[in-house]
C-alpha positions as a printed Julia matrix, in Angstrom:
349×3 Matrix{Float64}:
 119.07  134.73  126.7
 115.18  135.42  127.15
 112.93  132.41  126.14
 109.36  133.41  124.46
 107.24  133.94  127.56
 109.95  135.67  129.38
 111.73  132.65  131.23
 115.36  132.57  131.26
 117.54  130.0   130.27
 121.26  128.97  130.52
 123.52  128.4   128.02
 123.39  124.45  127.31
 119.81  124.17  128.53
 118.07  122.1   126.07
 114.26  123.08  124.75
 111.68  122.07  122.2
 109.23  123.74  119.99
 105.52  122.94  119.34
 104.45  121.94  115.92
 104.52  124.76  113.57
 101.99  125.79  110.6
 101.79  123.34  107.61
 101.87  126.37  105.12
 105.28  126.95  105.77
 106.41  123.46  105.21
 107.32  123.92  101.35
 109.18  127.01  101.96
 111.29  126.07  104.57
 111.64  122.15  103.8
 114.66  122.91  101.5
 117.59  123.19  103.94
 118.91  121.78  107.14
 121.03  124.56  108.37
 121.0   128.25  109.01
 123.71  131.17  109.96
 122.65  133.83  112.17
 125.62  135.3   114.22
 124.28  133.67  117.77
 126.44  133.5   120.74
 128.48  129.96  121.1
 127.08  126.59  122.57
 123.62  128.11  123.22
 120.38  126.59  122.42
 117.41  128.61  121.71
 113.82  128.14  121.74
 112.23  128.7   118.34
 108.93  130.52  118.04
 107.04  130.36  114.73
 106.19  133.39  112.57
 102.94  133.15  110.51
 103.3   134.71  107.21
 100.09  136.92  107.62
  99.37  140.18  106.75
 101.71  142.93  109.18
 103.79  139.83  110.53
 106.51  140.4   108.65
 108.88  137.92  106.2
 107.49  134.34  106.65
 109.96  132.03  108.68
 110.79  131.17  112.27
 111.64  133.81  114.62
 114.87  133.49  117.39
 114.15  135.48  120.54
 117.64  136.37  122.1
 118.29  138.41  125.45
 119.73  141.69  123.46
 116.25  142.26  122.04
 117.11  141.02  118.5
 114.9   139.06  116.38
 116.81  137.09  113.62
 114.2   135.6   111.03
 115.53  132.11  109.53
 113.95  131.29  106.19
 115.58  127.93  105.94
 115.04  125.86  108.93
 112.49  122.56  108.08
 109.22  122.45  109.44
 108.35  118.7   111.4
 108.93  119.97  114.55
 109.61  119.37  117.72
 112.95  120.07  117.21
 116.32  122.06  118.95
 118.39  125.14  117.28
 121.95  124.14  118.48
 124.12  127.08  117.92
 127.86  126.5   117.69
 130.92  128.37  117.21
 134.33  128.93  117.96
 134.93  131.63  120.29
 135.53  135.42  117.94
 134.06  133.7   114.64
 131.89  136.08  112.49
 129.63  133.11  111.39
 128.27  130.69  113.44
 126.48  127.33  112.3
 123.18  126.6   113.95
 122.12  122.47  113.11
 118.24  121.53  113.48
 118.14  118.04  115.69
 114.37  116.49  114.86
 113.79  113.96  117.46
 111.33  112.49  115.05
 113.78  112.02  112.3
 113.7   108.65  110.45
 117.08  109.15  108.55
 118.33  105.65  107.43
 115.28  103.89  108.67
 112.88  101.4   106.39
 108.61  101.58  107.61
 106.45   99.75  105.8
 103.03  101.52  105.41
  99.78   99.5   104.47
  96.6   100.84  103.11
  98.93  103.75  101.58
  96.71  104.13   98.6
  94.33  106.77  100.5
  93.42  108.3   103.52
  95.72  108.12  106.57
  98.01  105.76  105.08
  98.85  108.02  102.16
  99.17  110.74  104.64
 101.36  108.97  106.75
 103.91  107.47  103.8
 104.01  111.52  102.89
 105.02  112.76  106.14
 107.66  109.57  106.76
 109.26  110.57  103.74
 109.42  113.97  104.78
 111.19  112.95  107.99
 113.87  111.26  105.88
 112.28  107.58  106.14
 112.63  105.25  103.09
 108.83  103.86  102.78
 107.49  100.86  101.52
 103.95  101.72  100.43
 101.57   98.97  100.21
  97.9    98.5    98.88
  95.88   96.56   96.21
  96.13   99.11   93.57
  99.59  100.06   91.92
  97.91  102.84   90.09
  96.59  104.68   93.4
 100.24  104.05   95.01
 102.08  105.72   92.11
  99.61  108.82   93.1
 101.25  107.95   96.69
 104.53  108.1    95.27
 104.38  111.02   92.92
 103.7   113.37   96.8
 106.44  111.59   98.4
 109.86  113.31   99.07
 113.16  111.47   98.14
 113.82  108.52   95.8
 114.41  105.71   97.6
 110.94  104.46   98.33
 109.27  101.3    97.08
 105.62  100.59   95.46
 104.1    97.13   97.1
 100.69   96.07   95.0
  99.7    93.25   97.69
  96.19   91.78   98.81
  96.15   91.54  102.27
  93.39   89.3   102.27
  95.36   86.74  101.4
  96.66   86.45  105.05
  98.4    82.94  104.84
 101.11   84.77  102.15
 101.75   87.84  104.6
 104.66   86.66  106.55
 106.4    85.32  103.39
 105.97   88.8   101.62
 107.6    90.45  104.47
 110.48   88.21  104.47
 110.53   88.89  100.76
 110.74   92.79  101.5
 113.47   92.62  103.98
 115.7    90.1   102.02
 115.51   92.93   99.37
 115.1    96.08  101.16
 117.3    95.29  104.37
 115.4    94.7   107.82
 112.47   97.05  108.24
 112.38   99.47  111.44
 108.51  100.04  111.38
 105.2    98.9   110.66
 102.21  100.79  109.72
  99.07   99.03  109.42
  96.22  101.47  108.21
  94.59   99.33  105.59
  91.22   98.4   106.79
  87.51   98.48  105.44
  84.58  100.31  107.4
  81.0    98.18  107.53
  77.45   99.9   108.43
  75.58   96.83  109.61
  73.05   97.06  112.3
  72.34   93.77  114.12
  69.29   92.65  111.79
  71.45   92.89  108.87
  74.49   90.94  110.41
  75.82   88.07  108.53
  78.92   85.23  109.51
  79.97   86.35  106.21
  79.84   90.07  106.69
  81.42   89.58  110.41
  84.47   87.46  109.01
  84.89   89.72  106.07
  85.52   92.73  108.49
  87.27   90.38  110.83
  90.03   89.2   108.02
  90.27   92.74  106.73
  90.85   94.52  110.27
  92.2    91.82  112.59
  93.51   89.08  110.91
  95.49   90.77  108.15
  97.34   93.03  111.46
  98.03   89.53  113.61
  99.81   88.37  110.23
 101.89   91.25  109.6
 102.58   91.55  113.32
 103.73   87.95  113.02
 105.52   88.22  109.96
 107.35   91.7   110.91
 109.2    89.83  114.03
 110.35   87.02  111.94
 114.13   86.78  112.34
 115.78   88.96  109.93
 112.6    91.15  109.25
 113.2    93.67  111.85
 116.26   95.27  113.81
 115.61   95.45  117.87
 114.34   99.26  118.83
 111.76   99.04  115.93
 108.02   99.99  116.47
 104.6    98.6   115.22
 102.02  101.25  114.78
  98.02   99.72  114.24
  95.29  102.27  113.27
  92.2   101.18  115.31
  89.63  103.47  116.11
  87.34  105.16  118.52
  84.92  102.99  117.85
  86.85  100.33  119.46
  86.47  102.56  122.49
  82.91  103.86  122.7
  79.88  102.09  121.52
  78.12  103.21  118.49
  74.76  101.58  116.93
  75.01  100.29  113.57
  78.61   99.35  113.34
  78.9    96.51  115.65
  81.12   94.15  113.41
  83.71   97.37  112.75
  83.56   98.28  116.48
  84.77   94.94  117.33
  87.09   94.51  115.01
  88.94   97.89  116.26
  88.59   96.71  119.49
  90.36   93.55  118.98
  93.27   95.5   117.38
  93.79   97.3   120.71
  93.7    93.92  122.79
  96.14   92.19  120.18
  98.42   95.5   120.69
  98.85   95.06  124.43
  99.35   90.93  124.31
 101.79   91.31  120.87
 103.58   94.25  123.31
 104.19   91.86  125.97
 105.39   89.52  124.07
 108.26   91.37  121.95
 109.23   93.73  124.48
 112.27   91.01  125.05
 112.9    91.49  121.26
 113.12   95.1   121.38
 110.1    95.7   119.46
 107.18   98.15  120.5
 103.68   97.62  119.57
 100.89  100.73  120.09
  97.53  101.76  118.58
  96.53  104.81  117.35
  92.64  105.49  117.69
  91.45  107.99  115.52
  87.88  109.79  115.45
  86.16  110.26  112.08
  88.72  111.66  109.76
  87.73  113.36  106.27
  89.14  110.59  104.24
  86.98  108.13  101.4
  86.25  105.86  104.31
  84.27  109.21  106.04
  82.71  110.03  102.4
  81.64  106.29  102.36
  80.06  106.83  105.82
  78.49  109.9   104.98
  76.46  108.17  101.91
  75.24  105.59  104.04
  73.46  107.6   106.68
  71.24  110.41  106.49
  72.44  114.19  106.78
  71.25  114.65  110.09
  72.79  111.74  111.43
  76.18  112.39  109.67
  75.75  115.88  111.55
  75.02  114.11  115.05
  78.34  112.18  114.42
  79.83  115.49  113.57
  78.5   117.18  116.49
  80.16  114.37  118.58
  83.53  115.85  118.12
  84.18  119.21  119.7
  87.07  120.11  117.88
  85.33  119.02  114.47
  86.41  116.1   112.31
  89.86  115.51  112.01
  92.66  115.56  109.1
  94.58  112.56  107.64
  97.73  114.49  108.91
  96.42  114.49  112.39
  96.82  110.98  112.51
  99.62  110.56  110.83
 101.51  113.24  113.2
 100.62  110.71  115.99
 101.58  107.58  114.02
 105.28  109.46  113.46
 105.44  109.98  117.28
 104.86  106.65  118.25
 107.45  105.15  115.28
 110.21  107.37  116.54
 112.78  107.69  119.05
 110.41  110.13  120.92
 108.23  107.18  121.84
 111.16  104.9   123.08
 109.64  104.37  126.46
 105.93  103.56  125.16
 104.53  100.17  124.38
 101.19   98.36  124.61
  99.22  101.61  124.81
  96.29  103.2   122.47
  96.94  107.12  121.53
  93.56  108.58  121.09
  93.49  111.24  118.56
  89.53  112.3   118.24
  89.28  115.78  118.54
  87.61  115.56  121.94
  85.26  112.5   121.06
  85.86  110.24  124.35
  85.95  112.76  126.43
  82.07  113.83  126.35
């Protein structure tokens, strides 16, 4: 068999695909099996065929050594994944099963800040990866909007104010008693404040630190309580490139995001013995409501300058959700105490 790119591979050799285009996800997500007539016990690299003019029918194209290209319209998206074809010798029909290393089947994940932006997109993606998701935020109505976009029926809405930090461990304990131990925690809730040094106040600084740092610490403290999480579970804290690179006017926000990175490293060392991984994702500017608020607080020239600092342009919430899912899943089983930067090149300058 010949792989895309001309490399040959032996039967049984495992390969993974890169991500495939999001525009096909709705059409291809419905079924987890396909049945093309391929050889016994071979694994094939899957190449993406776009639904573009002149590209033929939409689907995933399988390259075989005999030159035959078969389009399989029922392969789910959300790669990387393996396509493994197996059948008894002489069989007319051979079943091809999808194995997705990002799959979260049977796992429960708590996502804070799920009413908008990165938190909402992460919750939706995790539902597509077959996780049971507890979506948390202050506004039940907005959480319902997230829930309507999620796949599956097992998910749960939790209206909770993380500003009541002392109540967080008991809240997580209740969730675990009612839903079973958690496999993952994604802390996406937070606030962004533009406040130059001349305008800083103790109250303003404390507001940012309580929302962005204290809540994270208490969530992690609650997550590691006996019976609240399983061994092998994962915590992902959404930090920011503002915690890695300086920017004028957001000193308190930058300090809070840098604190998350430092805390995640310490917590990773403390919880490694309990089989709990702790990591951060540090996004650049992502097109969310928070970015819209920033756009309103600065001049058009200032925002254009910020956008120009991202060589690949501003990000989308799904860009961060993909990174978060990677760190949550078995794909990152040997990764803890690190920060995955997802910033369109912002920190590469």
